[in-house]
C-alpha positions in Angstrom: 113.9 111.4 109.0 114.3 108.9 111.8 112.3 105.8 112.2 110.5 107.3 115.2 109.6 110.4 113.2 108.2 108.3 110.3 106.2 106.1 112.7 104.7 109.2 114.5 103.7 110.8 111.2 102.3 107.6 109.9 100.2 107.1 113.1 98.9 110.7 112.7 97.6 109.6 109.3 96.4 106.3 110.4 94.3 107.5 113.3 92.0 109.8 111.3 91.9 107.3 108.4 90.7 104.6 110.8 88.0 106.9 112.1 86.5 106.9 108.6 86.1 103.1 108.5 83.2 102.1 110.9 80.4 103.1 108.5 81.9 101.1 105.6 82.5 98.1 107.9 78.9 98.2 109.0 77.5 98.5 105.5 79.8 95.8 104.1 79.4 93.3 107.0 76.4 91.3 105.6 76.4 87.6 104.7 77.4 86.6 101.2 74.7 87.1 98.6 72.9 89.9 100.5 73.0 93.5 99.4 75.1 96.0 101.4 73.3 97.5 104.4 71.4 100.7 103.7 70.0 101.4 107.2 71.5 102.1 110.6 70.7 99.9 113.7 67.8 102.2 114.4 66.3 101.7 111.0 67.2 105.0 109.5 68.7 105.3 106.0 72.5 105.3 105.9 74.1 107.3 103.2 77.8 107.4 102.2 80.6 105.0 103.1 82.9 107.0 105.4 82.4 108.0 109.0 80.8 106.6 112.1 78.2 103.8 112.1 75.1 105.7 112.9 73.2 108.4 111.1 72.0 111.9 111.8 68.5 110.8 112.6 69.8 108.6 115.5 70.8 111.6 117.5 74.1 110.0 118.4 72.9 106.4 118.9 75.5 104.0 117.7 77.8 106.7 116.5 80.8 105.3 118.4 80.4 101.7 117.5 83.7 100.3 116.4 85.3 103.8 116.2 88.1 103.3 118.8 89.2 99.8 117.6 89.3 101.1 114.0 91.3 104.1 115.0 93.8 102.1 117.1 94.2 99.3 114.6 94.8 101.6 111.7 97.1 103.9 113.6 99.2 101.0 114.9 99.4 99.4 111.4 100.5 102.7 109.9 103.0 103.4 112.7 104.8 100.1 112.3 104.9 100.5 108.5 106.3 104.0 109.0 109.0 102.8 111.4 110.1 99.9 109.0 109.9 101.8 105.8 111.2 105.2 106.8 110.8 108.2 104.4 111.0 106.1 101.2 108.4 106.8 98.5 106.7 103.4 98.9 105.6 104.4 102.4 102.9 106.6 100.9 101.5 103.5 99.1 101.5 101.4 102.3 99.7 104.2 104.2 97.0 104.4 101.5 96.4 100.7 101.5 96.6 100.1 105.2 93.0 101.4 106.0 91.7 99.1 103.3 93.4 96.1 104.9 92.0 97.0 108.3 88.5 97.3 106.8 88.8 94.0 105.0 89.9 92.2 108.2 87.0 93.6 110.2 84.4 92.6 107.6 85.9 89.1 107.2 85.9 88.6 111.0 82.3 89.7 111.3 80.7 87.8 108.4 83.4 85.8 106.7 83.2 87.9 103.5 85.7 89.8 101.6 83.8 92.4 99.5 84.5 92.6 95.8 84.5 96.4 95.8 87.5 96.2 98.0 89.4 93.2 96.8 89.1 93.6 93.0 90.6 97.0 92.7 93.3 96.3 95.3 95.9 94.8 93.1 95.5 97.3 90.2 95.6 100.2 92.7 98.7 98.8 94.4 100.5 98.2 91.2 99.6 101.7 89.9 100.8 103.4 93.1 103.9 101.3 93.2 104.6 102.2 89.6 104.5 105.9 90.6 106.8 105.2 93.6 109.2 103.5 91.3 109.7 106.7 89.3 110.8 108.6 92.5 114.3 108.6 93.8 115.0 106.8 97.0 112.6 103.9 96.6 113.8 100.4 97.6 111.6 98.1 95.6 111.2 96.5 92.1 108.0 97.0 90.2 108.2 94.0 87.8 108.6 91.7 90.8 105.5 93.3 92.3 103.6 92.3 89.2 105.0 88.8 89.2 104.3 88.5 92.9 100.7 89.4 92.4 100.3 86.7 89.6 102.2 84.1 91.6 100.4 84.5 94.9 97.0 84.7 93.2 97.8 81.6 91.2 98.9 79.7 94.4 95.7 80.6 96.2 93.6 79.8 93.3 95.2 76.3 93.2 94.4 75.9 96.9 90.8 77.0 96.3 90.4 74.5 93.5 91.8 71.7 95.6 89.7 72.5 98.7 86.9 75.1 98.0 85.4 74.4 101.5 88.6 75.5 103.2 89.3 78.7 101.3 86.9 81.2 99.8 87.3 82.9 96.4 87.6 86.2 98.2 90.8 85.0 99.6 92.1 84.4 96.1 91.3 87.9 95.0 92.8 89.4 98.1 96.0 87.3 97.6 96.6 89.0 94.2 96.8 92.4 95.9 98.9 91.1 98.8 101.3 89.4 96.2 101.7 92.8 94.6 102.8 94.6 97.8 105.0 91.8 98.9 106.6 91.4 95.5 107.8 95.0 95.7 110.5 93.8 98.1 111.4 90.6 96.2 110.6 86.9 96.2 111.9 86.2 99.6 109.3 88.7 101.0 106.5 87.0 99.0 107.5 83.6 100.4 107.8 84.9 104.0 104.5 86.8 103.9 102.7 83.8 102.4 104.2 81.4 105.0 103.5 83.8 107.9 99.8 84.1 106.9 99.3 80.3 106.8 101.3 79.9 110.1 99.1 82.5 111.9 96.0 80.9 110.6 97.1 77.4 111.6 98.0 78.6 115.1 94.6 80.3 115.5 92.8 77.2 114.3 94.8 75.0 116.7 94.0 77.3 119.6 90.3 77.1 118.7 90.5 73.3 118.7 92.4 73.1 122.0 89.9 75.4 123.7 87.0 73.4 122.1 85.6 76.4 120.4 85.8 74.7 117.0 86.4 71.4 115.4 89.2 70.2 113.1 87.0 70.8 110.1 85.6 74.2 111.2 86.1 77.0 108.7 87.7 80.2 109.9 87.9 83.6 108.2 91.4 83.5 106.6 91.5 87.1 105.3 92.9 88.6 108.6 95.7 86.1 108.6 96.5 86.7 104.9 96.6 90.4 105.7 98.7 89.9 108.9 101.2 87.7 107.1 101.5 90.3 104.3 102.1 93.0 107.0 104.8 91.0 108.6 106.4 90.4 105.2 106.3 94.1 104.4 107.9 94.9 107.7 110.7 92.4 107.1 111.2 93.5 103.5 111.2 97.2 104.3 113.6 96.7 107.1 116.0 94.7 105.0 115.8 96.9 101.9 
């Protein structure tokens, strides 16, 4: 299967998967310490975690909120992963985790929060899925390094959190464990590149905010999207080189 075919099939998965995210993003996007949302913008109860933002009682009001961006972001993410990975078994793992990454980025941008129900199971799920991929012929990764990468990146972020709690949330630490697992699949060079790319993207964004006077030098920014973007770049590089 060619890279174009893999990208197209991955996008066909990513589009519908992204269409399921807006309701979860709406319910999770509440400030830290508050319970998850249980009502739609019109005040009606919202049940379930997948689908559009609104509810049946709204008669369509708010149903399309965030739908197109979620579909496009997830489809694009899956497409580039498909193009880089090809038909190798680990592609299935990346496609299952990609919608979760998009959801985490959206929530963190909105309320600077990385929900525990998403971050805590991420590393165990990634390691379990990669363990299955490692049993299949044609894979291009190394499961033990995925485990070590999870431990190493999580420990590194925890050290940064302890040094400067105001500059990094504990949610970033938990997310880093999962990202270390996926990056470690392709080796230590991929872990280092993905980690560096995340910090570089975050630094460039912060510098742009300072230059445009939209933030000060000590202003906090949601780091989750940059951690995720760096991991994506690392995966693309690692998959292409594997």
